[in-house]
C-alpha positions as CSV (number, residue, x, y, z in Angstrom):
1,M,0.1,0.0,0.3
2,A,1.1,3.6,-1.1
3,G,-0.2,6.8,0.1
4,P,-0.5,9.7,-2.7
5,K,2.3,10.6,-4.9
6,G,3.2,12.3,-7.8
7,G,2.7,15.7,-5.9
8,A,0.2,17.4,-3.4
9,V,-3.4,17.7,-3.4
10,Y,-4.3,21.1,-4.7
11,A,-6.5,23.3,-2.8
12,I,-10.2,22.6,-3.5
13,A,-11.7,24.4,-6.9
14,A,-14.1,27.1,-7.0
15,V,-16.2,25.3,-9.8
16,P,-19.8,24.6,-8.9
17,L,-20.3,21.3,-8.8
18,L,-23.7,21.8,-10.4
19,I,-21.5,23.8,-13.3
20,V,-19.0,21.1,-13.7
21,G,-21.9,18.0,-13.8
22,S,-23.8,19.9,-17.3
23,L,-20.5,20.3,-18.6
24,F,-19.8,16.3,-18.3
25,G,-23.2,15.4,-19.7
26,L,-25.0,12.5,-17.3
27,L,-25.9,9.1,-18.4
28,L,-27.6,7.0,-15.5
29,I,-27.8,3.4,-15.7
30,G,-30.9,1.9,-14.1
31,D,-33.9,3.0,-12.7
32,D,-33.9,3.4,-8.6
33,D,-37.6,3.3,-7.0
34,C,-37.4,6.0,-5.0
35,G,-38.4,8.3,-7.9
36,P,-37.1,11.3,-9.8
37,G,-34.4,13.4,-8.1
38,A,-33.5,10.5,-5.2
39,S,-30.0,8.8,-4.9
40,I,-28.9,6.8,-6.9
41,A,-26.2,4.9,-4.8
42,G,-27.1,1.4,-5.9
43,S,-27.4,1.9,-9.6
44,S,-24.1,2.9,-11.9
45,V,-23.0,6.4,-13.0
46,T,-20.8,7.0,-16.0
47,I,-19.1,9.3,-17.9
48,D,-16.8,8.8,-20.7
49,P,-13.2,9.2,-19.9
50,A,-13.0,11.0,-23.4
51,S,-15.3,13.7,-22.4
52,V,-13.7,15.2,-19.6
53,P,-12.4,19.2,-20.0
54,E,-10.1,21.2,-18.4
55,A,-11.3,21.7,-14.9
56,E,-10.5,20.7,-11.6
57,I,-13.3,18.9,-8.6
58,A,-11.8,18.8,-5.2
59,G,-8.1,20.0,-6.0
60,Y,-7.7,16.9,-8.6
61,R,-6.5,18.5,-12.1
62,Q,-7.7,17.1,-15.5
63,E,-5.0,14.3,-16.1
64,Q,-6.0,12.7,-12.6
65,L,-10.2,13.2,-13.4
66,V,-9.7,11.4,-16.5
67,N,-7.8,8.2,-14.7
68,A,-11.0,8.7,-12.5
69,A,-13.2,8.4,-14.9
70,Y,-11.9,5.3,-16.4
71,V,-12.2,3.7,-12.7
72,I,-15.8,4.5,-12.8
73,Q,-16.3,3.3,-16.2
74,A,-14.8,0.1,-15.3
75,G,-17.2,-0.3,-12.3
76,K,-20.3,0.5,-14.4
77,D,-19.3,-2.2,-17.2
78,L,-19.1,-4.6,-14.3
79,G,-22.7,-3.8,-13.4
80,L,-21.6,-1.7,-10.1
81,G,-23.1,0.7,-8.1
82,A,-21.9,4.3,-7.5
83,R,-21.2,3.4,-4.0
84,D,-19.0,0.8,-5.1
85,Q,-17.6,2.9,-7.9
86,T,-16.8,5.7,-5.5
87,I,-15.1,3.5,-3.4
88,G,-13.0,2.5,-6.8
89,V,-12.4,5.9,-6.8
90,M,-11.5,6.5,-3.1
91,T,-8.9,3.5,-3.6
92,A,-7.3,5.1,-6.3
93,M,-6.8,8.3,-4.7
94,G,-5.3,7.2,-1.3
95,E,-2.6,4.7,-3.5
96,S,-2.0,7.0,-6.0
97,S,-3.5,10.2,-6.1
98,L,-5.5,9.4,-9.2
99,R,-1.7,9.1,-10.9
100,N,-1.0,6.0,-13.3
101,I,2.4,6.4,-11.9
102,D,5.1,3.5,-12.8
103,Y,6.7,3.0,-9.7
104,G,5.9,2.4,-5.9
105,D,6.7,1.5,-2.3
106,W,10.2,0.4,-2.9
107,E,11.5,2.9,-5.2
108,T,10.0,5.9,-3.0
109,G,10.7,4.3,0.3
110,G,12.1,1.2,0.2
111,I,9.4,-0.9,1.2
112,T,9.5,-4.7,1.1
113,N,7.2,-7.2,1.3
114,P,6.7,-9.5,4.3
115,D,9.0,-12.2,3.0
116,G,11.5,-9.0,2.2
117,T,11.3,-9.1,-1.3
118,R,11.3,-5.5,-3.2
119,T,7.4,-4.3,-3.6
120,T,6.5,-3.8,-7.1
121,S,3.8,-2.0,-7.1
122,I,2.4,0.7,-9.9
123,G,-0.5,2.0,-11.5
124,L,-3.0,4.1,-10.0
125,F,-4.0,1.0,-7.6
126,Q,-0.3,0.2,-6.7
127,Q,-0.8,-3.3,-7.7
128,Q,2.4,-5.7,-7.4
129,D,3.1,-8.7,-9.9
130,G,0.4,-10.8,-8.7
131,W,-2.3,-8.7,-10.1
132,G,-1.0,-8.9,-13.9
133,T,1.6,-7.8,-16.5
134,R,3.3,-4.3,-16.2
135,E,0.7,-3.2,-19.1
136,E,-2.2,-4.1,-17.5
137,R,-1.4,-2.6,-14.2
138,L,-0.2,0.3,-16.0
139,D,-3.6,0.5,-18.3
140,P,-6.6,2.3,-15.7
141,Y,-9.3,0.9,-16.8
142,V,-7.8,-2.8,-17.0
143,S,-6.3,-2.0,-13.3
144,S,-9.6,-0.8,-12.3
145,T,-11.6,-3.8,-13.3
146,K,-9.2,-6.2,-11.7
147,F,-9.7,-4.3,-8.7
148,Y,-13.5,-4.4,-8.8
149,N,-13.1,-8.4,-9.4
150,A,-10.8,-8.7,-6.1
151,M,-13.3,-6.4,-4.2
152,I,-16.4,-8.4,-5.6
153,A,-14.7,-11.8,-4.6
154,K,-12.9,-10.8,-0.9
155,V,-15.7,-8.6,0.2
156,P,-19.5,-10.2,-0.4
157,D,-20.6,-8.2,2.4
158,R,-18.9,-4.9,1.6
159,D,-22.7,-3.2,1.9
160,S,-22.7,-3.6,5.1
161,L,-19.2,-2.3,5.5
162,E,-17.5,1.6,5.8
163,P,-15.8,2.5,2.6
164,T,-12.4,2.3,4.0
165,I,-12.8,-1.2,5.4
166,V,-13.7,-2.2,2.0
167,A,-10.6,-0.8,-0.2
168,H,-8.5,-2.4,3.2
169,R,-10.0,-6.0,2.7
170,T,-9.3,-6.0,-1.2
171,Q,-6.0,-4.1,-1.3
172,V,-4.5,-5.9,2.1
173,N,-2.9,-2.6,3.2
174,A,-1.6,-2.0,6.4
175,D,-4.0,0.5,7.9
176,P,-7.6,-0.2,7.4
177,Y,-8.4,3.3,8.2
178,H,-5.9,4.8,5.7
179,Y,-8.7,5.7,2.8
180,T,-11.0,7.7,5.3
181,K,-9.7,10.7,4.6
182,Y,-10.2,10.6,1.1
183,W,-13.8,9.3,0.7
184,A,-15.7,12.9,1.0
185,D,-13.4,14.2,-2.1
186,A,-14.3,11.2,-4.3
187,V,-17.9,11.1,-3.9
188,Q,-17.1,14.7,-5.0
189,I,-15.3,13.7,-7.8
190,V,-18.0,11.2,-9.0
191,E,-20.6,13.7,-8.5
192,G,-19.0,16.0,-10.0
193,L,-18.1,14.0,-13.1
194,S,-20.9,12.0,-13.6
195,G,-23.5,15.0,-12.6
196,A,-25.5,12.7,-10.4
197,R,-26.2,13.0,-6.7
198,T,-25.7,9.8,-5.8
199,G,-26.8,10.5,-1.9
200,L,-23.8,9.0,-0.6
201,D,-22.7,10.6,3.0
202,A,-19.5,12.7,2.5
203,G,-18.8,11.6,6.0
204,D,-19.2,7.8,6.7
205,G,-20.1,6.3,3.3
206,S,-23.6,5.7,3.9
207,A,-26.3,6.0,0.8
208,S,-28.9,8.5,2.0
209,G,-30.6,11.3,0.6
210,G,-34.0,11.7,2.8
211,V,-37.3,9.9,2.4
212,C,-38.1,8.8,-0.8
213,A,-41.6,10.4,-1.9
214,G,-42.1,7.2,-4.0
215,L,-41.6,4.4,-1.3
216,V,-44.5,2.9,0.2
217,P,-46.3,4.8,3.1
218,G,-47.4,3.1,6.5
219,T,-50.8,3.4,7.9
220,V,-51.3,5.4,10.7
221,N,-53.9,5.0,13.1
222,A,-56.0,7.6,14.9
223,Q,-53.6,7.6,17.6
224,G,-51.0,9.1,15.3
225,W,-49.1,5.8,15.2
226,A,-47.8,3.2,12.4
227,S,-46.4,-0.1,12.7
228,P,-42.4,-0.3,12.4
229,G,-42.7,-3.2,9.9
230,T,-44.9,-6.2,8.8
231,G,-45.0,-9.7,9.1
232,P,-45.1,-12.0,12.3
233,V,-42.8,-11.6,15.6
234,T,-40.0,-13.9,15.3
235,S,-38.3,-12.9,18.4
236,P,-39.9,-11.2,21.4
237,Y,-38.1,-8.9,23.7
238,G,-36.5,-10.7,27.0
239,M,-33.4,-12.7,27.9
240,R,-32.8,-15.7,25.0
241,I,-29.9,-17.9,23.7
242,H,-28.3,-15.7,21.0
243,P,-28.5,-17.5,17.6
244,I,-25.2,-16.7,16.5
245,Y,-22.9,-16.8,19.9
246,G,-25.2,-19.3,22.0
247,T,-25.0,-17.3,25.0
248,P,-27.9,-15.9,27.1
249,R,-27.9,-12.4,26.6
250,L,-31.0,-9.9,26.7
251,H,-32.5,-9.6,23.5
252,A,-33.8,-5.8,23.7
253,G,-36.2,-5.3,21.0
254,T,-38.7,-7.3,18.8
255,D,-38.0,-9.0,15.3
256,L,-40.5,-8.8,12.9
257,A,-40.4,-10.7,9.5
258,G,-40.8,-7.4,8.0
259,G,-42.0,-9.5,4.8
260,G,-38.9,-10.6,4.0
261,C,-35.7,-8.8,2.6
262,D,-36.2,-5.4,1.1
263,G,-39.6,-4.6,3.0
264,P,-40.5,-1.4,4.2
265,I,-39.6,0.0,7.6
266,W,-41.6,2.7,9.0
267,A,-41.3,5.6,11.4
268,P,-44.2,5.0,13.8
269,Q,-44.0,8.4,15.0
270,D,-43.0,11.8,13.7
271,G,-39.5,12.3,15.2
272,V,-36.0,13.2,14.1
273,V,-33.1,10.7,13.1
274,T,-30.0,11.0,15.4
275,F,-28.3,8.3,13.8
276,R,-27.6,6.4,10.6
277,G,-25.0,4.3,10.2
278,F,-23.1,1.0,11.2
279,D,-22.5,-0.1,14.9
280,D,-19.2,-2.1,16.0
281,A,-21.0,-5.3,15.4
282,G,-21.4,-4.5,11.5
283,N,-25.4,-4.3,12.0
284,G,-27.1,-1.4,9.9
285,V,-28.7,1.3,12.5
286,I,-31.1,3.9,12.5
287,S,-32.2,6.1,15.4
288,I,-35.2,8.4,15.8
289,D,-35.9,10.6,18.6
290,H,-39.9,10.8,19.1
291,G,-39.6,13.5,21.7
292,G,-40.7,12.9,25.3
293,G,-37.6,10.9,26.1
294,V,-38.9,8.3,23.6
295,T,-36.4,7.0,20.7
296,T,-37.1,4.4,18.5
297,R,-34.3,2.0,16.9
298,Y,-34.1,-0.2,13.9
299,L,-31.1,-2.7,13.0
300,H,-29.9,-5.0,10.1
301,M,-30.5,-3.0,7.1
302,Y,-27.7,-2.6,4.5
303,D,-26.2,0.5,3.3
304,S,-28.3,1.0,0.6
305,G,-31.7,0.0,2.3
306,M,-31.3,2.7,4.9
307,L,-33.0,5.8,3.1
308,V,-32.8,8.9,5.7
309,Q,-29.6,10.3,7.4
310,T,-29.1,12.2,10.6
311,G,-31.0,15.1,11.3
312,D,-34.1,13.9,8.4
313,K,-37.4,15.0,10.0
314,V,-39.8,12.0,9.4
315,K,-43.6,11.6,9.7
316,A,-45.3,8.7,11.4
317,G,-45.8,6.3,8.6
318,D,-42.7,7.4,6.3
319,Q,-41.1,4.7,5.1
320,I,-37.5,5.2,6.2
321,A,-35.5,2.0,5.2
322,R,-35.6,-1.9,3.8
323,V,-35.1,-5.3,5.6
324,G,-31.8,-6.5,5.8
325,S,-29.3,-9.0,7.4
326,S,-26.4,-6.9,8.0
327,G,-24.4,-7.4,11.4
328,D,-25.5,-10.3,13.7
329,S,-28.5,-11.8,12.0
330,T,-28.9,-14.9,10.3
331,G,-31.6,-13.5,8.2
332,C,-33.5,-11.1,6.9
333,H,-35.7,-9.3,9.6
334,L,-36.1,-5.8,11.4
335,H,-35.1,-5.7,15.0
336,Y,-37.1,-3.2,16.6
337,E,-36.3,-1.2,19.9
338,V,-38.0,1.1,21.8
339,R,-36.1,3.3,24.6
340,V,-37.7,5.5,27.1
341,N,-35.3,8.0,28.9
342,G,-32.4,6.0,27.6
343,Q,-33.7,2.7,28.7
344,N,-35.0,-0.2,26.8
345,V,-38.8,-1.2,27.1
346,D,-40.4,-4.1,25.4
347,P,-41.9,-2.7,22.4
348,A,-44.9,-4.7,22.3
349,P,-46.7,-3.6,25.2
350,F,-45.3,0.3,24.4
351,M,-46.9,0.0,20.8
352,A,-50.2,-1.7,22.1
353,E,-50.8,1.3,24.5
354,V,-50.7,3.4,21.3
355,G,-53.0,1.1,19.1
356,I,-50.5,-0.8,17.3
357,Q,-49.9,-4.6,17.7
358,L,-46.7,-6.0,16.5
359,G,-47.3,-8.4,14.3
360,Q,-50.7,-7.9,12.8
């Protein structure tokens, strides 16, 4: 693994992204069920490398942006979504500063492999001999394709992981968090080149963009509450033997089948999203503060299935997510929690008091 080379990163360009986007000519591949203007993190974006004009985005100049366009195009041709494409751009930024250089760690720092041999890293991704021929590793499109193929094979659960961890597991570099500082600029470059609003959070790599107006609304009762999900209760609140770890633990929520993978998850009451991301166990988590000391939490969504971001205001019955199986999960379901003044309570009787029968 090697850091940026070929010069310092320049100051952020003053060219507005909307203007740059109109220059580049957007082509979106695939439809998104959130409707017009919603985030397209799960769909590909594309840009013809030959059409990149002289401009700067996030301090990166035309030569670097052309290389980024090759990375984006290689991902599109493999059918990958905007999040994966942005991870590719981020990784190339962290390895070579988007410069197709023909030298690497050994030449610049005398870095050796664990067995003492000289490193042979070159190209956008600083790939060694095992990645292919010298010509292949110095071809921006081919080297990008090799990176993505390795990512697909090595990180099948990448939707539930931070972008830097995905890059780390693909590249097998020394520092898992080396790429973190490049993510925000990578999002800016992908959006600037394509003209698309990916909905990717520049802070944590999540795919958000507010509640999508075209999604399925929940049913709100006379008391102003909605069920968080559909399907029967598959595991109630209380002590149980954990299905993965096999030890007695408090199951701090109620599990709902949720209609299976990608089933709708709804806000049960008006509130403000206070967290959207992943916990230490890799669980996709959304938390909503409803006021009066009441907070609800939703677990196990994939990155692409979380449709809100921190700070969003939601209404009862808004679809906020899609059911997934990230983290400590053995299958797609919704884990639903209710907290009162910071303490977990049994969601079933709490929801019954406001006229909602979980599992119905």
